[in-house]
TIVO-2410 file (N, C-alpha, C; in nm, 3 decimals):
# residues 137
REC num residu      c1      c2      c3 atome chaine
REC   1      X   1.661   2.168  -0.034     N      A
REC   1      X   1.735   2.061   0.029    CA      A
REC   1      X   1.798   1.974  -0.081     C      A
REC   2      X   1.918   1.930  -0.060     N      A
REC   2      X   1.987   1.846  -0.158    CA      A
REC   2      X   1.928   1.705  -0.158     C      A
REC   3      X   1.939   1.640  -0.270     N      A
REC   3      X   1.889   1.503  -0.283    CA      A
REC   3      X   1.986   1.404  -0.219     C      A
REC   4      X   1.934   1.284  -0.193     N      A
REC   4      X   2.016   1.175  -0.142    CA      A
REC   4      X   2.018   1.067  -0.249     C      A
REC   5      X   2.136   1.015  -0.277     N      A
REC   5      X   2.155   0.908  -0.375    CA      A
REC   5      X   2.170   0.777  -0.300     C      A
REC   6      X   2.094   0.677  -0.340     N      A
REC   6      X   2.104   0.544  -0.281    CA      A
REC   6      X   2.166   0.448  -0.380     C      A
REC   7      X   2.258   0.365  -0.334     N      A
REC   7      X   2.326   0.270  -0.422    CA      A
REC   7      X   2.320   0.131  -0.360     C      A
REC   8      X   2.273   0.035  -0.439     N      A
REC   8      X   2.273  -0.106  -0.400    CA      A
REC   8      X   2.387  -0.171  -0.479     C      A
REC   9      X   2.505  -0.187  -0.416     N      A
REC   9      X   2.620  -0.236  -0.492    CA      A
REC   9      X   2.610  -0.385  -0.522     C      A
REC  10      X   2.635  -0.418  -0.646     N      A
REC  10      X   2.639  -0.557  -0.688    CA      A
REC  10      X   2.769  -0.585  -0.760     C      A
REC  11      X   2.788  -0.710  -0.798     N      A
REC  11      X   2.913  -0.745  -0.867    CA      A
REC  11      X   2.909  -0.707  -1.015     C      A
REC  12      X   2.790  -0.706  -1.077     N      A
REC  12      X   2.779  -0.673  -1.219    CA      A
REC  12      X   2.727  -0.532  -1.243     C      A
REC  13      X   2.642  -0.486  -1.153     N      A
REC  13      X   2.587  -0.350  -1.166    CA      A
REC  13      X   2.544  -0.300  -1.029     C      A
REC  14      X   2.528  -0.169  -1.022     N      A
REC  14      X   2.481  -0.104  -0.899    CA      A
REC  14      X   2.341  -0.052  -0.923     C      A
REC  15      X   2.250  -0.091  -0.836     N      A
REC  15      X   2.117  -0.033  -0.841    CA      A
REC  15      X   2.125   0.109  -0.790     C      A
REC  16      X   2.046   0.199  -0.848     N      A
REC  16      X   2.053   0.340  -0.814    CA      A
REC  16      X   1.913   0.395  -0.788     C      A
REC  17      X   1.902   0.473  -0.682     N      A
REC  17      X   1.778   0.544  -0.649    CA      A
REC  17      X   1.816   0.683  -0.602     C      A
REC  18      X   1.721   0.775  -0.615     N      A
REC  18      X   1.747   0.913  -0.572    CA      A
REC  18      X   1.620   0.969  -0.509     C      A
REC  19      X   1.638   1.056  -0.412     N      A
REC  19      X   1.522   1.115  -0.345    CA      A
REC  19      X   1.472   1.238  -0.419     C      A
REC  20      X   1.353   1.280  -0.380     N      A
REC  20      X   1.306   1.411  -0.422    CA      A
REC  20      X   1.380   1.515  -0.339     C      A
REC  21      X   1.363   1.642  -0.369     N      A
REC  21      X   1.439   1.745  -0.297    CA      A
REC  21      X   1.396   1.757  -0.152     C      A
REC  22      X   1.276   1.713  -0.118     N      A
REC  22      X   1.230   1.716   0.022    CA      A
REC  22      X   1.285   1.598   0.102     C      A
REC  23      X   1.350   1.505   0.035     N      A
REC  23      X   1.407   1.385   0.096    CA      A
REC  23      X   1.301   1.302   0.168     C      A
REC  24      X   1.185   1.289   0.103     N      A
REC  24      X   1.077   1.209   0.161    CA      A
REC  24      X   1.046   1.083   0.082     C      A
REC  25      X   1.083   1.082  -0.046     N      A
REC  25      X   1.053   0.967  -0.131    CA      A
REC  25      X   1.173   0.932  -0.218     C      A
REC  26      X   1.188   0.801  -0.243     N      A
REC  26      X   1.297   0.752  -0.327    CA      A
REC  26      X   1.241   0.704  -0.461     C      A
REC  27      X   1.316   0.732  -0.567     N      A
REC  27      X   1.275   0.695  -0.702    CA      A
REC  27      X   1.388   0.622  -0.773     C      A
REC  28      X   1.355   0.521  -0.855     N      A
REC  28      X   1.461   0.446  -0.924    CA      A
REC  28      X   1.524   0.526  -1.037     C      A
REC  29      X   1.649   0.497  -1.061     N      A
REC  29      X   1.724   0.544  -1.176    CA      A
REC  29      X   1.783   0.421  -1.243     C      A
REC  30      X   1.821   0.430  -1.368     N      A
REC  30      X   1.882   0.312  -1.432    CA      A
REC  30      X   2.006   0.264  -1.357     C      A
REC  31      X   2.020   0.133  -1.348     N      A
REC  31      X   2.137   0.075  -1.283    CA      A
REC  31      X   2.263   0.115  -1.358     C      A
REC  32      X   2.374   0.115  -1.286     N      A
REC  32      X   2.504   0.151  -1.343    CA      A
REC  32      X   2.591   0.026  -1.345     C      A
REC  33      X   2.651  -0.001  -1.461     N      A
REC  33      X   2.738  -0.118  -1.474    CA      A
REC  33      X   2.859  -0.103  -1.383     C      A
REC  34      X   2.904  -0.216  -1.325     N      A
REC  34      X   3.027  -0.217  -1.245    CA      A
REC  34      X   3.142  -0.244  -1.340     C      A
REC  35      X   3.216  -0.139  -1.370     N      A
REC  35      X   3.332  -0.150  -1.457    CA      A
REC  35      X   3.428  -0.037  -1.424     C      A
REC  36      X   3.521  -0.012  -1.510     N      A
REC  36      X   3.622   0.091  -1.483    CA      A
REC  36      X   3.564   0.233  -1.480     C      A
REC  37      X   3.440   0.252  -1.526     N      A
REC  37      X   3.379   0.385  -1.530    CA      A
REC  37      X   3.273   0.407  -1.422     C      A
REC  38      X   3.254   0.310  -1.335     N      A
REC  38      X   3.148   0.319  -1.234    CA      A
REC  38      X   3.160   0.445  -1.148     C      A
REC  39      X   3.276   0.469  -1.094     N      A
REC  39      X   3.293   0.584  -1.005    CA      A
REC  39      X   3.276   0.716  -1.079     C      A
REC  40      X   3.321   0.721  -1.202     N      A
REC  40      X   3.303   0.842  -1.283    CA      A
REC  40      X   3.155   0.867  -1.307     C      A
REC  41      X   3.079   0.761  -1.340     N      A
REC  41      X   2.935   0.776  -1.363    CA      A
REC  41      X   2.864   0.823  -1.236     C      A
REC  42      X   2.906   0.768  -1.122     N      A
REC  42      X   2.845   0.810  -0.996    CA      A
REC  42      X   2.874   0.957  -0.965     C      A
REC  43      X   2.997   0.999  -0.988     N      A
REC  43      X   3.031   1.139  -0.962    CA      A
REC  43      X   2.950   1.231  -1.055     C      A
REC  44      X   2.933   1.193  -1.180     N      A
REC  44      X   2.852   1.273  -1.273    CA      A
REC  44      X   2.707   1.280  -1.227     C      A
REC  45      X   2.655   1.167  -1.181     N      A
REC  45      X   2.517   1.164  -1.131    CA      A
REC  45      X   2.502   1.254  -1.009     C      A
REC  46      X   2.598   1.251  -0.920     N      A
REC  46      X   2.597   1.336  -0.800    CA      A
REC  46      X   2.594   1.484  -0.840     C      A
REC  47      X   2.676   1.520  -0.936     N      A
REC  47      X   2.680   1.659  -0.981    CA      A
REC  47      X   2.554   1.700  -1.056     C      A
REC  48      X   2.509   1.615  -1.148     N      A
REC  48      X   2.392   1.648  -1.231    CA      A
REC  48      X   2.262   1.654  -1.153     C      A
REC  49      X   2.249   1.570  -1.051     N      A
REC  49      X   2.124   1.563  -0.974    CA      A
REC  49      X   2.130   1.643  -0.844     C      A
REC  50      X   2.239   1.720  -0.824     N      A
REC  50      X   2.254   1.802  -0.704    CA      A
REC  50      X   2.238   1.720  -0.576     C      A
REC  51      X   2.313   1.611  -0.569     N      A
REC  51      X   2.310   1.520  -0.456    CA      A
REC  51      X   2.396   1.574  -0.343     C      A
REC  52      X   2.343   1.571  -0.221     N      A
REC  52      X   2.416   1.620  -0.106    CA      A
REC  52      X   2.476   1.511  -0.020     C      A
REC  53      X   2.429   1.386  -0.038     N      A
REC  53      X   2.485   1.274   0.036    CA      A
REC  53      X   2.451   1.144  -0.037     C      A
REC  54      X   2.529   1.041  -0.003     N      A
REC  54      X   2.514   0.909  -0.068    CA      A
REC  54      X   2.496   0.804   0.041     C      A
REC  55      X   2.402   0.714   0.017     N      A
REC  55      X   2.378   0.601   0.107    CA      A
REC  55      X   2.406   0.474   0.027     C      A
REC  56      X   2.500   0.394   0.075     N      A
REC  56      X   2.538   0.271   0.007    CA      A
REC  56      X   2.491   0.153   0.090     C      A
REC  57      X   2.422   0.061   0.026     N      A
REC  57      X   2.373  -0.057   0.094    CA      A
REC  57      X   2.486  -0.147   0.141     C      A
REC  58      X   2.465  -0.206   0.259     N      A
REC  58      X   2.563  -0.299   0.316    CA      A
REC  58      X   2.491  -0.430   0.344     C      A
REC  59      X   2.512  -0.530   0.259     N      A
REC  59      X   2.443  -0.658   0.278    CA      A
REC  59      X   2.506  -0.740   0.390     C      A
REC  60      X   2.423  -0.779   0.485     N      A
REC  60      X   2.468  -0.870   0.589    CA      A
REC  60      X   2.366  -0.982   0.601     C      A
REC  61      X   2.411  -1.096   0.651     N      A
REC  61      X   2.324  -1.213   0.664    CA      A
REC  61      X   2.215  -1.185   0.766     C      A
REC  62      X   2.105  -1.260   0.757     N      A
REC  62      X   1.997  -1.244   0.854    CA      A
REC  62      X   2.046  -1.265   0.997     C      A
REC  63      X   2.149  -1.347   1.012     N      A
REC  63      X   2.207  -1.373   1.143    CA      A
REC  63      X   2.284  -1.252   1.196     C      A
REC  64      X   2.310  -1.156   1.110     N      A
REC  64      X   2.390  -1.040   1.148    CA      A
REC  64      X   2.537  -1.055   1.115     C      A
REC  65      X   2.575  -1.171   1.063     N      A
REC  65      X   2.714  -1.196   1.027    CA      A
REC  65      X   2.747  -1.135   0.892     C      A
REC  66      X   2.874  -1.101   0.876     N      A
REC  66      X   2.921  -1.051   0.747    CA      A
REC  66      X   2.938  -1.167   0.651     C      A
REC  67      X   2.927  -1.136   0.523     N      A
REC  67      X   2.941  -1.236   0.417    CA      A
REC  67      X   3.045  -1.186   0.317     C      A
REC  68      X   3.068  -1.265   0.213     N      A
REC  68      X   3.157  -1.221   0.106    CA      A
REC  68      X   3.102  -1.094   0.040     C      A
REC  69      X   2.971  -1.087   0.026     N      A
REC  69      X   2.908  -0.967  -0.032    CA      A
REC  69      X   2.929  -0.844   0.056     C      A
REC  70      X   2.932  -0.866   0.187     N      A
REC  70      X   2.956  -0.754   0.279    CA      A
REC  70      X   3.094  -0.696   0.255     C      A
REC  71      X   3.191  -0.783   0.241     N      A
REC  71      X   3.328  -0.736   0.218    CA      A
REC  71      X   3.341  -0.660   0.087     C      A
REC  72      X   3.274  -0.708  -0.018     N      A
REC  72      X   3.277  -0.639  -0.147    CA      A
REC  72      X   3.209  -0.503  -0.136     C      A
REC  73      X   3.098  -0.496  -0.064     N      A
REC  73      X   3.027  -0.369  -0.044    CA      A
REC  73      X   3.113  -0.272   0.037     C      A
REC  74      X   3.185  -0.323   0.137     N      A
REC  74      X   3.273  -0.238   0.217    CA      A
REC  74      X   3.386  -0.179   0.131     C      A
REC  75      X   3.440  -0.261   0.042     N      A
REC  75      X   3.546  -0.213  -0.048    CA      A
REC  75      X   3.490  -0.104  -0.141     C      A
REC  76      X   3.370  -0.127  -0.194     N      A
REC  76      X   3.307  -0.028  -0.282    CA      A
REC  76      X   3.281   0.101  -0.205     C      A
REC  77      X   3.231   0.089  -0.082     N      A
REC  77      X   3.207   0.205   0.003    CA      A
REC  77      X   3.335   0.287   0.019     C      A
REC  78      X   3.446   0.221   0.047     N      A
REC  78      X   3.574   0.290   0.063    CA      A
REC  78      X   3.615   0.362  -0.065     C      A
REC  79      X   3.595   0.298  -0.179     N      A
REC  79      X   3.630   0.360  -0.307    CA      A
REC  79      X   3.545   0.484  -0.332     C      A
REC  80      X   3.415   0.474  -0.306     N      A
REC  80      X   3.326   0.589  -0.328    CA      A
REC  80      X   3.364   0.703  -0.235     C      A
REC  81      X   3.391   0.672  -0.109     N      A
REC  81      X   3.431   0.776  -0.012    CA      A
REC  81      X   3.552   0.855  -0.060     C      A
REC  82      X   3.647   0.786  -0.121     N      A
REC  82      X   3.768   0.852  -0.170    CA      A
REC  82      X   3.745   0.930  -0.299     C      A
REC  83      X   3.639   0.897  -0.374     N      A
REC  83      X   3.620   0.951  -0.507    CA      A
REC  83      X   3.523   1.069  -0.513     C      A
REC  84      X   3.430   1.078  -0.417     N      A
REC  84      X   3.330   1.186  -0.422    CA      A
REC  84      X   3.353   1.284  -0.309     C      A
REC  85      X   3.292   1.401  -0.320     N      A
REC  85      X   3.315   1.507  -0.222    CA      A
REC  85      X   3.198   1.524  -0.125     C      A
REC  86      X   3.091   1.445  -0.139     N      A
REC  86      X   2.977   1.454  -0.049    CA      A
REC  86      X   2.987   1.344   0.057     C      A
REC  87      X   2.918   1.360   0.169     N      A
REC  87      X   2.919   1.255   0.271    CA      A
REC  87      X   2.863   1.123   0.218     C      A
REC  88      X   2.924   1.013   0.259     N      A
REC  88      X   2.881   0.880   0.217    CA      A
REC  88      X   2.865   0.794   0.342     C      A
REC  89      X   2.751   0.727   0.355     N      A
REC  89      X   2.730   0.637   0.468    CA      A
REC  89      X   2.686   0.501   0.416     C      A
REC  90      X   2.693   0.401   0.502     N      A
REC  90      X   2.643   0.268   0.469    CA      A
REC  90      X   2.513   0.245   0.546     C      A
REC  91      X   2.425   0.162   0.486     N      A
REC  91      X   2.296   0.134   0.547    CA      A
REC  91      X   2.263  -0.013   0.524     C      A
REC  92      X   2.208  -0.076   0.625     N      A
REC  92      X   2.171  -0.217   0.618    CA      A
REC  92      X   2.070  -0.239   0.504     C      A
REC  93      X   2.102  -0.330   0.416     N      A
REC  93      X   2.013  -0.357   0.303    CA      A
REC  93      X   1.962  -0.501   0.303     C      A
REC  94      X   1.955  -0.562   0.421     N      A
REC  94      X   1.905  -0.700   0.430    CA      A
REC  94      X   1.769  -0.714   0.364     C      A
REC  95      X   1.755  -0.813   0.282     N      A
REC  95      X   1.631  -0.854   0.217    CA      A
REC  95      X   1.577  -0.756   0.112     C      A
REC  96      X   1.649  -0.650   0.079     N      A
REC  96      X   1.595  -0.555  -0.017    CA      A
REC  96      X   1.581  -0.616  -0.156     C      A
REC  97      X   1.676  -0.697  -0.198     N      A
REC  97      X   1.665  -0.759  -0.330    CA      A
REC  97      X   1.547  -0.856  -0.333     C      A
REC  98      X   1.529  -0.930  -0.227     N      A
REC  98      X   1.415  -1.022  -0.219    CA      A
REC  98      X   1.283  -0.945  -0.225     C      A
REC  99      X   1.274  -0.835  -0.149     N      A
REC  99      X   1.154  -0.752  -0.151    CA      A
REC  99      X   1.130  -0.693  -0.290     C      A
REC 100      X   1.237  -0.650  -0.355     N      A
REC 100      X   1.225  -0.592  -0.489    CA      A
REC 100      X   1.176  -0.697  -0.589     C      A
REC 101      X   1.232  -0.817  -0.583     N      A
REC 101      X   1.190  -0.924  -0.673    CA      A
REC 101      X   1.042  -0.957  -0.652     C      A
REC 102      X   1.002  -0.962  -0.528     N      A
REC 102      X   0.862  -0.991  -0.495    CA      A
REC 102      X   0.770  -0.882  -0.549     C      A
REC 103      X   0.806  -0.756  -0.529     N      A
REC 103      X   0.724  -0.644  -0.577    CA      A
REC 103      X   0.712  -0.644  -0.729     C      A
REC 104      X   0.823  -0.669  -0.797     N      A
REC 104      X   0.819  -0.670  -0.943    CA      A
REC 104      X   0.736  -0.787  -0.994     C      A
REC 105      X   0.744  -0.901  -0.927     N      A
REC 105      X   0.665  -1.017  -0.964    CA      A
REC 105      X   0.516  -0.989  -0.943     C      A
REC 106      X   0.484  -0.926  -0.831     N      A
REC 106      X   0.344  -0.890  -0.803    CA      A
REC 106      X   0.292  -0.788  -0.902     C      A
REC 107      X   0.381  -0.708  -0.960     N      A
REC 107      X   0.342  -0.610  -1.061    CA      A
REC 107      X   0.323  -0.675  -1.198     C      A
REC 108      X   0.349  -0.807  -1.206     N      A
REC 108      X   0.325  -0.879  -1.330    CA      A
REC 108      X   0.446  -0.896  -1.419     C      A
REC 109      X   0.563  -0.856  -1.374     N      A
REC 109      X   0.682  -0.872  -1.456    CA      A
REC 109      X   0.739  -1.013  -1.439     C      A
REC 110      X   0.787  -1.069  -1.548     N      A
REC 110      X   0.853  -1.199  -1.541    CA      A
REC 110      X   0.994  -1.179  -1.486     C      A
REC 111      X   1.059  -1.289  -1.451     N      A
REC 111      X   1.197  -1.281  -1.401    CA      A
REC 111      X   1.287  -1.214  -1.503     C      A
REC 112      X   1.270  -1.248  -1.630     N      A
REC 112      X   1.353  -1.190  -1.736    CA      A
REC 112      X   1.326  -1.040  -1.749     C      A
REC 113      X   1.199  -1.000  -1.742     N      A
REC 113      X   1.164  -0.859  -1.755    CA      A
REC 113      X   1.213  -0.776  -1.636     C      A
REC 114      X   1.217  -0.838  -1.519     N      A
REC 114      X   1.255  -0.762  -1.400    CA      A
REC 114      X   1.406  -0.760  -1.376     C      A
REC 115      X   1.482  -0.841  -1.451     N      A
REC 115      X   1.626  -0.851  -1.428    CA      A
REC 115      X   1.695  -0.715  -1.431     C      A
REC 116      X   1.660  -0.630  -1.527     N      A
REC 116      X   1.725  -0.500  -1.539    CA      A
REC 116      X   1.673  -0.398  -1.438     C      A
REC 117      X   1.563  -0.429  -1.373     N      A
REC 117      X   1.503  -0.334  -1.280    CA      A
REC 117      X   1.524  -0.368  -1.133     C      A
REC 118      X   1.557  -0.493  -1.105     N      A
REC 118      X   1.560  -0.538  -0.966    CA      A
REC 118      X   1.667  -0.466  -0.884     C      A
REC 119      X   1.781  -0.435  -0.941     N      A
REC 119      X   1.888  -0.368  -0.866    CA      A
REC 119      X   1.844  -0.229  -0.821     C      A
REC 120      X   1.786  -0.153  -0.911     N      A
REC 120      X   1.742  -0.018  -0.874    CA      A
REC 120      X   1.618  -0.023  -0.784     C      A
REC 121      X   1.532  -0.124  -0.803     N      A
REC 121      X   1.417  -0.140  -0.713    CA      A
REC 121      X   1.467  -0.169  -0.571     C      A
REC 122      X   1.571  -0.250  -0.558     N      A
REC 122      X   1.629  -0.277  -0.426    CA      A
REC 122      X   1.690  -0.150  -0.368     C      A
REC 123      X   1.752  -0.068  -0.453     N      A
REC 123      X   1.809   0.059  -0.407    CA      A
REC 123      X   1.699   0.152  -0.356     C      A
REC 124      X   1.585   0.152  -0.423     N      A
REC 124      X   1.471   0.233  -0.378    CA      A
REC 124      X   1.427   0.190  -0.238     C      A
REC 125      X   1.412   0.059  -0.219     N      A
REC 125      X   1.369   0.008  -0.089    CA      A
REC 125      X   1.469   0.044   0.021     C      A
REC 126      X   1.597   0.023  -0.008     N      A
REC 126      X   1.701   0.055   0.090    CA      A
REC 126      X   1.700   0.205   0.123     C      A
REC 127      X   1.694   0.290   0.021     N      A
REC 127      X   1.696   0.434   0.042    CA      A
REC 127      X   1.570   0.481   0.114     C      A
REC 128      X   1.455   0.424   0.080     N      A
REC 128      X   1.331   0.462   0.148    CA      A
REC 128      X   1.336   0.422   0.295     C      A
REC 129      X   1.394   0.305   0.324     N      A
REC 129      X   1.411   0.263   0.464    CA      A
REC 129      X   1.499   0.363   0.539     C      A
REC 130      X   1.605   0.408   0.473     N      A
REC 130      X   1.694   0.509   0.532    CA      A
REC 130      X   1.617   0.637   0.561     C      A
REC 131      X   1.541   0.685   0.463     N      A
REC 131      X   1.463   0.808   0.480    CA      A
REC 131      X   1.361   0.794   0.592     C      A
REC 132      X   1.293   0.680   0.596     N      A
REC 132      X   1.193   0.657   0.700    CA      A
REC 132      X   1.260   0.658   0.838     C      A
REC 133      X   1.381   0.603   0.846     N      A
REC 133      X   1.454   0.606   0.972    CA      A
REC 133      X   1.490   0.747   1.014     C      A
REC 134      X   1.526   0.831   0.919     N      A
REC 134      X   1.559   0.971   0.950    CA      A
REC 134      X   1.435   1.046   0.997     C      A
REC 135      X   1.324   1.025   0.927     N      A
REC 135      X   1.201   1.098   0.957    CA      A
REC 135      X   1.135   1.051   1.086     C      A
REC 136      X   1.174   0.932   1.134     N      A
REC 136      X   1.116   0.879   1.259    CA      A
REC 136      X   1.182   0.943   1.381     C      A
REC 137      X   1.300   1.001   1.360     N      A
REC 137      X   1.373   1.060   1.474    CA      A
REC 137      X   1.315   1.190   1.518     C      A
***
């Protein structure tokens, strides 16, 4: 079975997670900088890791309303859809960054130490939620 790539899009970097081949567990990968090479790096990751689909986080407010971050994530989603050849979907990522920060803090990391890990940790949470939703059906 092909792997699933999870992306938590941010303004400075994208958190990245990938599943095992059984699509039961998500694992962090190093975050990818948001710059002119972001899409190229993602396409290389998709090819190198034999990814069959991509899940991109869509941040929405707790109220369910869209925010400025939602619009930026939607634009990124559109760009990725046009750039890669595998299916791409969006998934609700409410509170994933907060959960990731909490988990890293509980693991004993300081805010400074967790800064480089929080984006991919959030991607893991979002992707795992997606997988759990698939497996519940």
